[in-house]
C-alpha positions as CSV (number, residue, x, y, z in Angstrom):
1,G,67.1,80.8,114.8
2,G,65.6,81.7,118.2
3,Q,64.4,85.1,119.4
4,P,67.0,87.7,120.6
5,R,67.1,87.3,124.3
6,N,67.9,89.8,127.0
7,V,71.3,89.9,128.5
8,Q,71.2,88.5,132.1
9,P,72.3,89.1,134.8
10,F,73.2,92.7,133.9
11,S,71.6,95.8,135.5
12,D,68.1,96.8,134.6
13,E,69.1,99.7,132.3
14,D,71.5,97.3,130.4
15,A,68.9,94.5,130.2
16,S,69.1,94.0,126.5
17,I,72.0,93.2,124.2
18,E,71.1,96.2,122.0
19,T,71.8,98.8,124.8
20,M,75.1,97.1,125.6
21,S,76.4,96.8,122.0
22,H,79.1,99.5,122.2
23,C,80.7,99.1,125.6
24,S,80.6,102.9,125.9
25,G,81.5,102.9,129.6
26,F,85.0,101.8,128.9
27,S,85.7,103.3,125.5
28,D,88.5,105.6,126.6
29,P,90.8,105.3,129.6
30,A,91.0,109.1,129.8
31,S,87.3,109.3,130.2
32,F,87.4,107.7,133.7
33,T,86.3,110.6,136.0
34,E,88.5,113.5,135.4
35,D,87.5,115.8,138.2
36,G,85.0,113.5,139.9
37,P,85.4,111.1,142.8
38,E,88.0,108.3,142.6
39,V,86.8,105.0,141.0
40,D,87.7,101.6,142.3
41,E,89.6,100.3,139.3
42,E,89.6,96.7,140.4
43,A,85.8,96.7,140.8
44,T,85.5,98.4,137.4
45,Q,87.8,95.8,135.8
46,E,85.8,92.9,137.3
47,D,82.5,94.4,136.1
48,L,84.0,94.8,132.6
49,E,85.2,91.2,132.5
50,Y,81.8,89.9,133.8
51,K,80.1,91.7,130.9
52,L,82.6,90.4,128.4
53,K,82.1,86.8,129.6
54,G,78.4,87.4,128.9
55,F,79.1,88.6,125.4
56,I,81.3,85.6,124.7
57,D,78.5,83.3,125.8
58,L,76.1,85.1,123.5
59,T,78.2,84.5,120.4
60,L,76.7,81.0,120.6
61,D,73.1,82.2,120.9
62,K,70.5,80.8,118.5
63,S,69.5,84.3,117.4
64,A,71.7,85.7,114.6
65,K,70.9,89.3,115.8
66,T,72.0,88.5,119.3
67,R,75.2,86.8,118.1
68,Q,76.1,89.8,115.9
69,A,75.4,92.3,118.7
70,A,77.7,90.3,121.0
71,L,80.5,90.3,118.4
72,E,80.1,94.1,118.0
73,S,80.3,94.5,121.7
74,L,83.5,92.5,122.0
75,K,85.0,94.4,119.1
76,S,84.3,97.7,120.9
77,A,85.9,96.4,124.0
78,F,89.0,95.0,122.3
79,S,89.6,98.2,120.3
80,S,89.4,100.4,123.4
81,K,91.2,98.4,126.2
82,I,94.2,96.2,126.6
83,L,92.7,92.8,127.7
84,Y,95.7,90.5,127.1
85,E,95.3,88.3,130.3
86,F,91.5,88.1,130.0
87,I,91.8,87.0,126.3
88,M,94.7,84.6,126.9
89,E,92.6,82.5,129.2
90,R,89.7,82.4,126.6
91,R,91.5,82.6,123.3
92,M,90.4,79.1,122.1
93,T,86.8,79.8,123.0
94,L,86.9,83.1,121.2
95,T,88.6,81.4,118.2
96,D,85.9,78.7,118.0
97,S,83.1,81.3,118.2
98,I,84.7,83.4,115.5
99,E,85.2,80.4,113.2
100,R,81.6,79.2,113.7
101,C,80.2,82.7,113.0
102,I,82.3,83.1,109.8
103,K,81.4,79.6,108.6
104,K,77.7,79.6,109.4
105,G,76.6,83.2,109.7
106,K,75.1,85.6,107.1
107,S,77.0,88.6,105.7
108,D,76.8,91.0,108.6
109,E,77.7,88.4,111.2
110,Q,80.6,87.2,109.0
111,C,81.9,90.8,108.8
112,A,81.6,91.3,112.6
113,A,83.4,88.0,113.2
114,A,86.2,88.9,110.8
115,G,86.6,92.3,112.5
116,L,86.8,90.6,115.9
117,A,89.5,88.2,114.6
118,C,91.6,91.2,113.6
119,L,91.3,92.7,117.0
120,L,92.0,89.4,118.7
121,C,95.3,89.1,116.9
122,V,96.1,92.8,117.7
123,Q,95.5,92.1,121.4
124,M,97.6,88.9,121.4
125,G,100.4,90.3,119.3
126,S,103.0,88.0,117.6
127,G,103.6,84.8,119.4
128,I,102.8,81.1,119.5
129,E,99.2,81.7,120.8
130,S,98.5,84.0,117.8
131,E,99.9,81.5,115.4
132,E,97.5,78.9,116.8
133,I,94.6,81.3,116.2
134,F,95.7,82.0,112.6
135,K,96.2,78.3,111.9
136,T,92.6,77.8,112.8
137,L,91.1,80.9,111.1
138,G,93.4,81.3,108.1
139,P,92.0,78.5,106.0
140,V,88.4,79.6,106.8
141,L,89.2,83.2,105.8
142,K,90.8,82.1,102.5
143,K,87.8,79.9,101.7
144,I,85.4,82.9,102.1
145,V,87.6,85.3,100.2
146,C,87.7,82.9,97.2
147,D,84.1,81.9,97.4
148,G,82.2,83.6,94.6
149,T,78.8,82.7,96.2
150,A,79.6,84.5,99.5
151,S,78.5,88.1,99.9
152,I,80.9,90.8,98.7
153,Q,80.9,92.5,102.1
154,A,81.9,89.2,103.8
155,R,84.6,88.5,101.3
156,Q,85.9,92.1,101.7
157,A,86.0,91.8,105.5
158,C,87.8,88.4,105.3
159,A,90.4,89.7,102.8
160,T,91.3,92.6,105.2
161,C,91.3,90.2,108.2
162,L,93.5,87.7,106.3
163,G,96.1,90.4,105.5
164,I,96.2,91.9,109.0
165,C,96.3,88.6,110.9
166,C,99.1,87.3,108.6
167,F,101.0,90.5,109.1
168,I,100.8,90.2,112.9
169,V,101.3,86.5,113.3
170,T,103.2,84.6,110.6
171,D,106.9,83.9,110.8
172,D,106.4,81.2,108.1
173,I,107.6,82.7,104.8
174,T,105.6,80.0,102.9
175,E,102.4,81.0,104.6
176,L,103.1,84.7,103.9
177,Y,103.6,83.9,100.1
178,S,100.5,81.7,100.1
179,T,98.4,84.5,101.6
180,M,99.7,87.1,99.2
181,E,98.9,84.8,96.3
182,C,95.4,84.4,97.5
183,L,94.9,88.2,97.7
184,E,96.6,88.6,94.3
185,N,94.1,86.2,92.7
186,I,91.4,88.7,93.8
187,F,92.7,92.2,93.0
188,T,94.4,91.2,89.7
189,K,91.0,90.7,88.2
190,A,90.6,94.5,88.4
191,Y,93.4,94.7,85.8
192,Q,91.2,93.2,83.1
193,R,89.9,96.2,81.2
194,D,86.4,96.4,79.8
195,R,85.9,96.5,76.1
196,D,85.1,100.2,76.5
197,T,88.4,102.1,76.2
198,N,87.4,104.6,78.9
199,G,89.1,102.5,81.5
200,V,88.4,99.9,84.1
201,S,84.7,99.1,84.5
202,S,83.1,99.8,87.9
203,T,81.5,96.6,89.2
204,H,80.1,95.6,92.5
205,N,83.4,93.6,93.0
206,T,85.4,96.8,93.3
207,V,85.2,97.1,97.1
208,L,86.6,93.5,97.3
209,H,89.4,94.3,94.9
210,I,90.3,97.4,96.9
211,S,90.5,95.5,100.2
212,A,92.5,92.7,98.7
213,L,95.0,95.2,97.1
214,L,95.5,97.1,100.4
215,A,95.9,93.8,102.4
216,W,98.4,92.6,99.8
217,T,100.3,95.9,100.0
218,L,100.6,95.6,103.7
219,L,102.1,92.2,103.5
220,L,104.5,93.3,100.8
221,T,106.1,95.7,103.4
222,I,107.4,92.7,105.4
223,C,108.6,90.6,102.4
224,P,112.3,89.8,101.8
225,V,114.1,92.0,99.3
226,N,114.2,89.5,96.5
227,E,110.4,88.9,96.7
228,V,109.8,92.6,96.8
229,K,111.7,93.0,93.5
230,K,109.7,90.1,91.9
231,K,106.4,91.7,93.0
232,I,107.4,95.1,91.7
233,E,108.3,93.7,88.3
234,M,105.0,91.8,88.2
235,H,102.7,94.7,89.2
236,L,104.3,98.1,88.6
237,H,103.3,98.2,84.9
238,K,99.8,96.9,85.5
239,L,98.7,99.0,88.5
240,P,98.5,102.3,86.5
241,S,95.5,100.9,84.6
242,L,93.5,101.1,87.9
243,L,94.0,104.9,88.0
244,S,91.3,105.0,85.3
245,C,88.7,103.2,87.4
246,D,85.3,104.9,87.9
247,D,85.5,104.3,91.7
248,L,87.4,107.0,93.7
249,N,88.5,104.7,96.4
250,M,90.1,102.3,93.8
251,R,91.9,105.2,92.2
252,I,93.3,106.3,95.6
253,A,94.2,102.8,96.6
254,A,96.1,102.3,93.3
255,G,97.8,105.6,93.6
256,E,99.0,105.1,97.2
257,T,100.2,101.5,96.3
258,L,102.1,102.9,93.3
259,A,103.8,105.4,95.6
260,L,104.7,102.7,98.1
261,L,106.1,100.4,95.3
262,F,108.3,103.2,94.0
263,E,109.6,103.8,97.5
264,L,110.4,100.1,98.0
265,A,111.9,99.9,94.5
266,R,114.3,102.8,95.2
267,E,115.3,101.4,98.6
268,T,116.1,97.9,97.1
269,D,117.8,99.3,94.0
270,A,119.6,102.6,93.9
271,D,119.6,102.6,90.1
272,F,115.9,101.8,89.7
273,F,114.5,103.1,86.4
274,Y,110.8,103.1,85.3
275,E,110.4,103.1,81.5
276,D,106.9,104.6,81.3
277,M,107.6,107.4,83.8
278,D,106.4,110.3,81.5
279,L,103.1,108.6,80.9
280,L,102.6,107.7,84.5
281,T,103.4,111.2,85.8
282,E,101.0,112.7,83.2
283,K,98.3,110.4,84.5
284,L,99.0,111.3,88.1
285,R,99.2,115.1,87.3
286,A,95.8,114.9,85.6
287,L,94.3,113.3,88.7
288,A,96.1,115.8,91.0
289,T,94.4,118.7,89.0
290,D,91.1,117.0,88.1
291,G,88.3,119.4,87.6
292,N,85.6,117.2,86.0
293,K,82.3,118.7,86.7
294,H,80.5,115.3,86.9
295,R,82.4,114.4,90.1
296,A,81.4,115.6,93.5
297,K,83.4,118.5,95.0
298,V,84.3,116.4,98.1
299,D,85.6,113.6,95.9
300,K,87.6,116.0,93.7
301,R,89.2,117.6,96.8
302,K,90.1,114.3,98.3
303,Q,91.5,113.0,95.0
304,R,93.6,116.1,94.3
305,S,95.0,116.0,97.8
306,V,96.1,112.4,97.6
307,F,97.5,112.5,94.1
308,R,99.5,115.7,94.8
309,D,101.4,113.6,97.4
310,V,101.6,110.5,95.1
311,L,103.0,112.7,92.3
312,R,105.7,114.2,94.6
313,A,106.6,110.6,95.7
314,V,107.0,109.3,92.2
315,E,108.7,112.4,90.7
316,E,110.7,113.9,93.5
317,R,111.0,110.9,96.0
318,D,109.3,113.2,98.6
319,F,106.9,112.3,101.4
320,P,104.9,114.9,103.4
321,T,105.7,114.0,107.0
322,E,102.7,113.7,109.3
323,M,102.8,113.9,113.1
324,V,100.5,111.7,115.3
325,K,100.0,112.7,119.0
326,F,99.0,110.2,121.6
327,G,99.2,111.1,125.3
328,P,102.6,112.8,126.0
329,E,104.2,111.1,123.0
330,R,104.6,112.0,119.3
331,M,105.1,109.8,116.3
332,Y,106.2,110.9,112.8
333,I,104.9,109.2,109.8
334,D,107.7,109.8,107.3
335,S,107.3,107.1,104.6
336,W,104.6,105.4,102.5
337,V,105.3,102.1,104.2
338,K,104.7,103.6,107.6
339,K,101.6,105.4,106.4
340,Q,100.1,102.2,104.9
341,T,100.7,100.3,108.2
342,Y,99.3,103.2,110.3
343,D,96.2,103.6,108.1
344,T,95.5,99.9,108.2
345,F,95.5,99.6,112.0
346,K,93.7,103.0,112.3
347,E,90.9,101.5,110.2
348,I,90.3,98.5,112.5
349,L,91.0,100.2,115.9
350,G,89.2,103.5,115.1
351,S,89.2,105.8,118.1
352,G,91.1,103.2,120.1
353,M,94.2,103.7,118.0
354,Q,95.8,106.3,120.3
355,Y,95.3,104.2,123.3
356,H,96.8,101.1,121.7
357,L,99.8,103.2,120.5
358,Q,100.4,104.1,124.1
359,S,99.9,100.7,125.6
360,N,100.0,97.9,123.1
361,D,103.5,96.3,123.0
362,F,102.9,94.8,119.5
363,L,102.0,98.1,117.9
364,R,104.8,99.9,119.7
365,N,107.2,97.4,118.2
366,V,105.8,97.8,114.7
367,F,106.3,101.6,114.9
368,E,109.6,101.3,116.8
369,L,108.3,103.3,119.8
370,G,110.0,101.3,122.5
371,P,108.4,100.1,125.7
372,P,105.2,101.9,126.9
373,V,105.9,105.2,128.8
374,V,104.9,104.8,132.4
375,L,103.7,108.0,134.1
376,D,103.0,108.2,137.8
377,A,99.8,109.7,139.2
378,A,101.4,113.1,140.1
379,T,102.8,113.6,136.5
380,L,99.4,112.7,135.0
381,K,97.7,115.2,137.4
382,T,100.0,118.0,136.3
383,M,99.4,117.3,132.7
384,K,95.6,117.5,133.0
385,I,93.8,120.8,132.6
386,S,90.7,121.3,134.8
387,R,87.3,121.7,133.2
388,F,87.2,125.3,134.3
389,E,90.5,126.2,132.8
390,R,89.5,124.4,129.6
391,H,86.2,126.3,129.5
392,L,88.1,129.7,129.9
393,Y,90.5,128.7,127.1
394,N,87.7,127.7,124.7
395,S,85.8,131.0,125.5
396,A,88.9,133.1,124.8
397,A,89.6,131.2,121.5
398,F,85.9,131.6,120.5
399,K,86.0,135.4,121.1
400,A,89.3,135.8,119.2
401,R,87.9,133.8,116.3
402,T,84.7,135.8,116.2
403,K,86.7,139.1,116.2
404,A,89.0,138.0,113.4
405,R,86.1,136.9,111.2
406,S,84.2,140.1,111.9
407,K,87.1,142.2,110.7
408,C,87.3,140.1,107.5
409,R,83.5,140.6,107.0
410,D,83.8,144.3,107.6
411,K,86.6,144.6,104.9
412,R,84.5,142.7,102.4
413,A,81.5,144.9,103.2
414,D,83.5,148.1,102.7
415,V,84.8,147.2,99.2
416,G,81.7,148.5,97.5
417,E,82.0,152.0,98.9
418,F,85.1,152.8,96.8
419,F,83.3,152.1,93.5
């Protein structure tokens, strides 16, 4: 490959691809000049599109480093802005670039390209155009996922991408089942126990198994009832074996998948009965109260928190409702299916999740939020707090916090005087 080249014709301070790799200037629509002078939005949009065209061109560069940086820059832009019209005009060019980078790139470039493919489908939503994208990329993603010679990181990224794109795009039930089978072939290998009776052996393939399991679980949430019943019968007795895995993330993924399967099973069959309930609840309770000294405190805390919720779901059919705030709106996550879907998109959109929940028609349909809420400039202005007011509030909160803590410290210090 050639040498990484400077991005032209951008401004002097943005001369290289490295300094442009995160599109920080347009990461959050709320960051556009709060109390400062008004910005010409049309000029800003033109500038943004000009830069993005440059990044799209650079995905064909000879230098792998430059291609990867361009992919990361496009990912950053796609996760933080709605660019439907811009992408619609260039969707085939973007699809070709992603396909080339996945086929011919090395591990990091393949991961970046798979991540961009996810965001491309999130931007386009469900429709004919997205179906065309998936028809092109689907076979390439499956090939990498099943390729034992490819890097684990690339296979992991492609498994996640395959699940998300199929969830967004496909209306073809045959394609849905085919994708799920591909993912099943990966994570079911984790069921095979080691000769050692201590549980599932931890191998370098574990991260791939986790990604395949989570992607498969996401697709299960959109399956017809009969298929859901088949999958539950097939996997519900095998999944508990993964709770003994050395890897914390695998234990958590298996636990949350079990909770979701129980939720679906009870929805599809009011008389659902699980034969090994006592043994399963015993396992879950042990993980919810785990105090093994050889595990890190942070890991134990995280595990106990997750498995307390999983145990409640399995035993009491209960779910701890969470509230997500975005702009003036609120969304309640009140089921394991909704939690799995939210966590998946949060993982790929990162800090852009709130913005997409407000503005992305596809995501709003998924979470049944209705059409985007349109607020006029006057309403937005009344909702904003000036920097000075925010500063006063933070100062008051800081003083109150310090006072409260000081009182607690004084009480602890006085204890010794009575003995």
